[in-house]
A tleap script that builds the chain and sets N, CA, C and O, in Angstrom:
source leaprc.protein.ff14SB
mol = sequence {
  NMET ALA LEU GLY MET ILE CYS ALA PHE PHE
  GLY PHE ILE TRP SER ILE VAL VAL ALA LEU
  GLY LEU GLY GLN TRP MET ILE ASP LYS LYS
  MET HIE LEU LEU PHE LEU ASN ASN PRO PHE
  THR ILE LEU PRO PHE ASN PHE TRP LYS MET
  VAL ALA LEU VAL VAL GLY LEU TYR ALA GLY
  ALA TYR ILE MET GLY TRP ILE PHE ALA TYR
  VAL TRP ASN TRP TYR ASN LYS LYS PRO CALA
}
set mol.1.N position { -5.966 287.986 -90.316 }
set mol.1.CA position { -7.442 287.419 -89.898 }
set mol.1.C position { -7.324 286.072 -89.307 }
set mol.1.O position { -7.474 286.360 -88.120 }
set mol.2.N position { -7.174 284.929 -89.337 }
set mol.2.CA position { -6.728 283.975 -88.007 }
set mol.2.C position { -7.161 284.509 -86.625 }
set mol.2.O position { -8.200 284.498 -85.965 }
set mol.3.N position { -5.285 285.215 -86.406 }
set mol.3.CA position { -5.439 286.084 -84.743 }
set mol.3.C position { -6.857 286.347 -84.386 }
set mol.3.O position { -7.462 285.872 -83.425 }
set mol.4.N position { -7.375 287.288 -85.421 }
set mol.4.CA position { -8.577 287.762 -85.102 }
set mol.4.C position { -9.823 287.327 -84.594 }
set mol.4.O position { -10.693 287.810 -83.870 }
set mol.5.N position { -9.575 285.895 -85.407 }
set mol.5.CA position { -10.822 284.880 -85.013 }
set mol.5.C position { -10.538 284.430 -84.100 }
set mol.5.O position { -11.559 284.395 -83.413 }
set mol.6.N position { -9.663 283.977 -83.528 }
set mol.6.CA position { -9.208 283.292 -82.722 }
set mol.6.C position { -9.589 284.041 -80.952 }
set mol.6.O position { -10.337 283.643 -80.060 }
set mol.7.N position { -8.839 285.028 -81.033 }
set mol.7.CA position { -9.428 285.990 -79.971 }
set mol.7.C position { -10.546 286.342 -80.121 }
set mol.7.O position { -10.986 286.288 -78.973 }
set mol.8.N position { -11.548 286.762 -80.918 }
set mol.8.CA position { -13.351 286.925 -81.118 }
set mol.8.C position { -13.654 285.047 -80.206 }
set mol.8.O position { -14.209 284.761 -79.145 }
set mol.9.N position { -13.094 284.333 -81.081 }
set mol.9.CA position { -13.654 283.005 -80.153 }
set mol.9.C position { -13.451 282.977 -78.737 }
set mol.9.O position { -14.371 282.606 -78.007 }
set mol.10.N position { -11.979 283.446 -78.117 }
set mol.10.CA position { -12.120 283.024 -77.242 }
set mol.10.C position { -12.590 284.134 -75.663 }
set mol.10.O position { -12.337 283.898 -74.481 }
set mol.11.N position { -13.584 285.743 -76.491 }
set mol.11.CA position { -13.986 286.210 -76.352 }
set mol.11.C position { -15.574 286.103 -75.742 }
set mol.11.O position { -16.169 286.552 -74.762 }
set mol.12.N position { -15.946 285.119 -77.068 }
set mol.12.CA position { -17.283 284.634 -77.314 }
set mol.12.C position { -17.539 284.143 -76.005 }
set mol.12.O position { -18.382 284.450 -75.163 }
set mol.13.N position { -16.363 283.077 -76.035 }
set mol.13.CA position { -16.168 281.583 -74.924 }
set mol.13.C position { -16.444 282.200 -73.539 }
set mol.13.O position { -17.107 281.531 -72.746 }
set mol.14.N position { -16.004 283.395 -73.186 }
set mol.14.CA position { -15.469 284.430 -71.840 }
set mol.14.C position { -17.045 284.660 -71.630 }
set mol.14.O position { -17.483 284.475 -70.494 }
set mol.15.N position { -18.025 285.095 -72.767 }
set mol.15.CA position { -19.093 285.783 -72.499 }
set mol.15.C position { -20.111 284.660 -72.475 }
set mol.15.O position { -21.223 285.061 -72.133 }
set mol.16.N position { -20.035 283.299 -72.757 }
set mol.16.CA position { -21.257 282.321 -72.329 }
set mol.16.C position { -20.761 281.862 -71.262 }
set mol.16.O position { -21.654 281.738 -70.424 }
set mol.17.N position { -19.428 281.441 -70.754 }
set mol.17.CA position { -19.410 281.701 -69.168 }
set mol.17.C position { -20.045 282.566 -68.165 }
set mol.17.O position { -20.832 282.066 -67.361 }
set mol.18.N position { -19.760 283.867 -68.142 }
set mol.18.CA position { -20.621 284.949 -67.775 }
set mol.18.C position { -21.736 284.893 -67.177 }
set mol.18.O position { -22.181 284.968 -66.032 }
set mol.19.N position { -22.230 284.681 -68.651 }
set mol.19.CA position { -23.923 284.175 -68.969 }
set mol.19.C position { -24.589 283.309 -68.312 }
set mol.19.O position { -25.733 283.514 -67.907 }
set mol.20.N position { -23.602 281.686 -68.041 }
set mol.20.CA position { -23.799 280.779 -67.208 }
set mol.20.C position { -23.569 281.425 -65.704 }
set mol.20.O position { -23.971 280.648 -64.839 }
set mol.21.N position { -23.256 282.127 -65.403 }
set mol.21.CA position { -22.935 282.641 -63.791 }
set mol.21.C position { -21.644 281.587 -62.942 }
set mol.21.O position { -21.456 281.291 -61.761 }
set mol.22.N position { -21.123 281.337 -63.894 }
set mol.22.CA position { -19.720 281.101 -64.160 }
set mol.22.C position { -18.474 281.538 -63.421 }
set mol.22.O position { -17.710 281.206 -62.514 }
set mol.23.N position { -18.737 282.602 -64.453 }
set mol.23.CA position { -17.391 283.717 -64.323 }
set mol.23.C position { -17.004 284.031 -63.002 }
set mol.23.O position { -15.859 283.666 -62.734 }
set mol.24.N position { -17.710 284.683 -61.968 }
set mol.24.CA position { -16.964 284.792 -60.857 }
set mol.24.C position { -16.431 283.399 -59.776 }
set mol.24.O position { -15.753 283.122 -58.786 }
set mol.25.N position { -17.022 283.023 -60.481 }
set mol.25.CA position { -16.017 281.423 -59.611 }
set mol.25.C position { -14.669 281.030 -60.097 }
set mol.25.O position { -13.699 280.540 -59.519 }
set mol.26.N position { -14.929 281.454 -61.561 }
set mol.26.CA position { -13.683 281.108 -62.125 }
set mol.26.C position { -12.615 281.674 -62.152 }
set mol.26.O position { -11.523 281.142 -62.352 }
set mol.27.N position { -12.872 283.011 -61.917 }
set mol.27.CA position { -11.653 284.294 -61.675 }
set mol.27.C position { -11.112 284.139 -59.642 }
set mol.27.O position { -10.117 284.519 -59.026 }
set mol.28.N position { -12.513 283.323 -59.190 }
set mol.28.CA position { -11.997 283.468 -57.454 }
set mol.28.C position { -11.215 282.390 -57.579 }
set mol.28.O position { -10.112 282.406 -57.033 }
set mol.29.N position { -11.625 281.301 -58.290 }
set mol.29.CA position { -10.689 279.441 -58.238 }
set mol.29.C position { -8.917 280.229 -58.807 }
set mol.29.O position { -7.874 280.139 -58.159 }
set mol.30.N position { -9.078 280.867 -60.015 }
set mol.30.CA position { -7.789 280.906 -60.715 }
set mol.30.C position { -6.703 282.361 -59.801 }
set mol.30.O position { -5.499 282.494 -60.020 }
set mol.31.N position { -7.452 283.205 -58.891 }
set mol.31.CA position { -6.836 283.958 -58.499 }
set mol.31.C position { -6.238 283.395 -56.837 }
set mol.31.O position { -5.191 283.885 -56.412 }
set mol.32.N position { -7.110 282.209 -55.883 }
set mol.32.CA position { -6.792 281.262 -55.011 }
set mol.32.C position { -5.829 280.460 -55.342 }
set mol.32.O position { -5.271 279.982 -54.354 }
set mol.33.N position { -5.376 280.092 -56.432 }
set mol.33.CA position { -4.428 279.220 -56.983 }
set mol.33.C position { -3.274 279.801 -56.890 }
set mol.33.O position { -2.287 279.283 -56.368 }
set mol.34.N position { -3.316 280.853 -57.359 }
set mol.34.CA position { -2.186 281.958 -57.359 }
set mol.34.C position { -1.576 282.614 -56.060 }
set mol.34.O position { -0.618 283.340 -55.798 }
set mol.35.N position { -2.514 282.055 -55.437 }
set mol.35.CA position { -2.043 282.654 -53.978 }
set mol.35.C position { -2.282 284.199 -53.848 }
set mol.35.O position { -1.501 284.937 -53.247 }
set mol.36.N position { -3.596 284.682 -54.553 }
set mol.36.CA position { -4.145 285.899 -54.755 }
set mol.36.C position { -5.096 286.337 -54.496 }
set mol.36.O position { -5.874 285.643 -55.151 }
set mol.37.N position { -5.970 287.408 -53.705 }
set mol.37.CA position { -6.817 287.492 -53.373 }
set mol.37.C position { -7.537 288.600 -54.512 }
set mol.37.O position { -6.915 289.460 -55.136 }
set mol.38.N position { -8.953 288.338 -54.593 }
set mol.38.CA position { -9.318 288.552 -55.865 }
set mol.38.C position { -9.641 289.958 -55.624 }
set mol.38.O position { -9.747 290.253 -54.434 }
set mol.39.N position { -9.821 290.894 -56.474 }
set mol.39.CA position { -10.115 292.690 -55.700 }
set mol.39.C position { -11.498 292.527 -57.204 }
set mol.39.O position { -12.521 293.173 -56.976 }
set mol.40.N position { -11.485 292.057 -58.015 }
set mol.40.CA position { -12.706 291.792 -59.174 }
set mol.40.C position { -14.385 291.229 -58.671 }
set mol.40.O position { -14.784 290.393 -57.859 }
set mol.41.N position { -14.933 292.001 -59.450 }
set mol.41.CA position { -16.462 291.132 -59.226 }
set mol.41.C position { -17.302 291.276 -60.964 }
set mol.41.O position { -17.285 292.270 -61.690 }
set mol.42.N position { -17.776 290.328 -61.157 }
set mol.42.CA position { -18.051 289.946 -62.180 }
set mol.42.C position { -19.204 291.298 -62.218 }
set mol.42.O position { -19.626 292.028 -61.321 }
set mol.43.N position { -19.470 291.238 -63.673 }
set mol.43.CA position { -20.826 292.359 -63.815 }
set mol.43.C position { -21.965 291.605 -64.522 }
set mol.43.O position { -21.687 291.069 -65.594 }
set mol.44.N position { -23.049 291.517 -64.105 }
set mol.44.CA position { -24.282 290.575 -65.055 }
set mol.44.C position { -23.866 290.820 -66.175 }
set mol.44.O position { -23.090 291.735 -66.450 }
set mol.45.N position { -24.429 289.880 -67.085 }
set mol.45.CA position { -24.456 289.183 -68.592 }
set mol.45.C position { -25.417 290.455 -69.339 }
set mol.45.O position { -26.598 290.454 -68.992 }
set mol.46.N position { -25.019 291.464 -70.272 }
set mol.46.CA position { -25.291 291.906 -71.120 }
set mol.46.C position { -24.829 291.260 -72.866 }
set mol.46.O position { -23.889 290.557 -73.237 }
set mol.47.N position { -25.961 291.882 -73.597 }
set mol.47.CA position { -25.640 291.140 -74.711 }
set mol.47.C position { -24.999 291.891 -75.818 }
set mol.47.O position { -24.564 291.349 -76.834 }
set mol.48.N position { -24.956 293.265 -75.556 }
set mol.48.CA position { -24.404 294.693 -76.062 }
set mol.48.C position { -22.684 294.550 -75.849 }
set mol.48.O position { -21.831 294.504 -76.735 }
set mol.49.N position { -22.545 294.511 -74.731 }
set mol.49.CA position { -21.167 294.566 -73.833 }
set mol.49.C position { -20.930 293.154 -74.822 }
set mol.49.O position { -20.097 293.349 -75.707 }
set mol.50.N position { -21.448 291.971 -74.805 }
set mol.50.CA position { -20.594 290.942 -75.639 }
set mol.50.C position { -20.329 291.122 -77.024 }
set mol.50.O position { -19.317 290.900 -77.687 }
set mol.51.N position { -21.384 291.543 -77.304 }
set mol.51.CA position { -21.139 292.344 -79.084 }
set mol.51.C position { -19.989 293.031 -78.812 }
set mol.51.O position { -18.909 292.486 -79.041 }
set mol.52.N position { -20.043 294.201 -78.336 }
set mol.52.CA position { -18.779 295.036 -78.443 }
set mol.52.C position { -17.253 294.190 -77.706 }
set mol.52.O position { -16.164 294.659 -78.035 }
set mol.53.N position { -17.274 293.346 -77.034 }
set mol.53.CA position { -16.335 292.650 -76.458 }
set mol.53.C position { -15.317 291.632 -78.080 }
set mol.53.O position { -14.147 291.696 -78.459 }
set mol.54.N position { -16.036 291.151 -78.379 }
set mol.54.CA position { -16.186 290.120 -79.091 }
set mol.54.C position { -15.307 290.901 -80.642 }
set mol.54.O position { -14.316 290.400 -81.174 }
set mol.55.N position { -16.083 292.350 -81.158 }
set mol.55.CA position { -16.035 292.606 -82.224 }
set mol.55.C position { -14.562 293.543 -81.939 }
set mol.55.O position { -13.584 293.572 -82.686 }
set mol.56.N position { -14.697 294.117 -80.922 }
set mol.56.CA position { -13.383 295.090 -80.289 }
set mol.56.C position { -12.017 294.169 -80.180 }
set mol.56.O position { -10.852 294.548 -80.303 }
set mol.57.N position { -12.574 292.697 -79.881 }
set mol.57.CA position { -11.290 291.673 -80.180 }
set mol.57.C position { -10.633 291.780 -81.212 }
set mol.57.O position { -9.423 291.901 -81.407 }
set mol.58.N position { -11.742 291.716 -82.064 }
set mol.58.CA position { -11.722 290.865 -83.348 }
set mol.58.C position { -10.919 291.782 -84.109 }
set mol.58.O position { -10.104 291.248 -84.862 }
set mol.59.N position { -10.956 293.020 -84.090 }
set mol.59.CA position { -10.639 294.314 -84.793 }
set mol.59.C position { -8.925 294.689 -84.091 }
set mol.59.O position { -7.912 295.099 -84.657 }
set mol.60.N position { -9.136 294.411 -82.969 }
set mol.60.CA position { -8.019 294.306 -82.448 }
set mol.60.C position { -6.784 293.556 -82.892 }
set mol.60.O position { -5.691 294.028 -83.203 }
set mol.61.N position { -7.224 292.132 -82.855 }
set mol.61.CA position { -6.290 291.285 -83.316 }
set mol.61.C position { -5.660 290.963 -84.572 }
set mol.61.O position { -4.517 290.589 -84.834 }
set mol.62.N position { -7.066 291.286 -85.565 }
set mol.62.CA position { -6.336 291.581 -86.873 }
set mol.62.C position { -5.869 292.547 -87.129 }
set mol.62.O position { -5.357 292.621 -88.246 }
set mol.63.N position { -5.841 293.196 -86.642 }
set mol.63.CA position { -4.853 294.874 -86.643 }
set mol.63.C position { -3.590 294.175 -86.153 }
set mol.63.O position { -2.867 293.552 -86.931 }
set mol.64.N position { -3.366 294.278 -84.995 }
set mol.64.CA position { -2.119 293.425 -84.583 }
set mol.64.C position { -1.683 292.201 -85.561 }
set mol.64.O position { -0.468 292.368 -85.665 }
set mol.65.N position { -1.918 291.426 -86.084 }
set mol.65.CA position { -1.830 290.547 -87.217 }
set mol.65.C position { -1.090 291.016 -88.289 }
set mol.65.O position { 0.041 290.720 -88.676 }
set mol.66.N position { -2.021 291.896 -88.757 }
set mol.66.CA position { -2.002 292.368 -90.145 }
set mol.66.C position { -0.233 293.086 -89.669 }
set mol.66.O position { 0.748 292.672 -90.287 }
set mol.67.N position { -0.075 294.159 -88.531 }
set mol.67.CA position { 1.336 294.509 -88.040 }
set mol.67.C position { 2.718 293.301 -88.214 }
set mol.67.O position { 3.834 293.175 -88.718 }
set mol.68.N position { 1.866 292.705 -87.533 }
set mol.68.CA position { 3.306 290.946 -87.473 }
set mol.68.C position { 3.503 290.658 -88.771 }
set mol.68.O position { 4.634 290.498 -89.230 }
set mol.69.N position { 2.487 290.572 -89.431 }
set mol.69.CA position { 2.699 289.844 -90.790 }
set mol.69.C position { 3.891 290.865 -91.910 }
set mol.69.O position { 4.885 290.530 -92.554 }
set mol.70.N position { 3.049 292.452 -91.680 }
set mol.70.CA position { 4.218 292.987 -92.500 }
set mol.70.C position { 5.478 293.167 -92.083 }
set mol.70.O position { 6.519 293.020 -92.724 }
set mol.71.N position { 5.296 293.544 -90.798 }
set mol.71.CA position { 6.581 293.593 -90.610 }
set mol.71.C position { 7.385 292.171 -90.337 }
set mol.71.O position { 8.612 292.216 -90.251 }
set mol.72.N position { 6.799 291.108 -90.222 }
set mol.72.CA position { 7.728 289.644 -90.368 }
set mol.72.C position { 8.003 289.580 -91.968 }
set mol.72.O position { 8.990 288.930 -92.313 }
set mol.73.N position { 7.348 290.093 -92.803 }
set mol.73.CA position { 7.215 289.667 -94.442 }
set mol.73.C position { 8.305 290.971 -94.713 }
set mol.73.O position { 9.126 290.713 -95.592 }
set mol.74.N position { 8.416 292.133 -94.181 }
set mol.74.CA position { 9.716 293.094 -94.327 }
set mol.74.C position { 11.070 292.786 -93.912 }
set mol.74.O position { 12.033 293.121 -94.600 }
set mol.75.N position { 11.213 292.012 -92.554 }
set mol.75.CA position { 12.562 291.672 -92.248 }
set mol.75.C position { 12.764 290.004 -92.980 }
set mol.75.O position { 13.822 289.461 -92.659 }
set mol.76.N position { 12.191 289.505 -93.556 }
set mol.76.CA position { 12.717 288.605 -93.881 }
set mol.76.C position { 12.451 288.906 -95.755 }
set mol.76.O position { 12.013 287.912 -96.334 }
set mol.77.N position { 12.547 289.410 -96.114 }
set mol.77.CA position { 12.565 290.158 -97.713 }
set mol.77.C position { 13.956 289.273 -97.920 }
set mol.77.O position { 15.033 289.342 -97.328 }
set mol.78.N position { 13.605 288.610 -98.750 }
set mol.78.CA position { 14.998 288.293 -99.771 }
set mol.78.C position { 15.551 289.488 -100.836 }
set mol.78.O position { 14.926 290.547 -100.903 }
set mol.79.N position { 16.508 289.309 -101.495 }
set mol.79.CA position { 17.173 290.787 -102.135 }
set mol.79.C position { 17.322 290.179 -103.300 }
set mol.79.O position { 17.915 289.133 -103.566 }
set mol.80.N position { 16.485 291.232 -104.266 }
set mol.80.CA position { 16.228 291.096 -105.357 }
set mol.80.C position { 17.469 290.596 -106.199 }
set mol.80.O position { 17.354 290.398 -107.409 }
savepdb mol mol.pdb
quit
């Protein structure tokens, strides 16, 4: 659950950055620092896409965290 909340939080922050109009600048700056051309264009902010991003990130990370915890507990199971 914590992994899902962290990923959803970062998705929310990215949505705020895009809503403020800083997304393209951030992507361009990051690509420039990596000596790359930026082939991507940031689309205009859309509230429902933000909701889908945050919910999708939460659900995906929650499932991955659950799988990781299950495998971890199975692997570290102490003999009875």
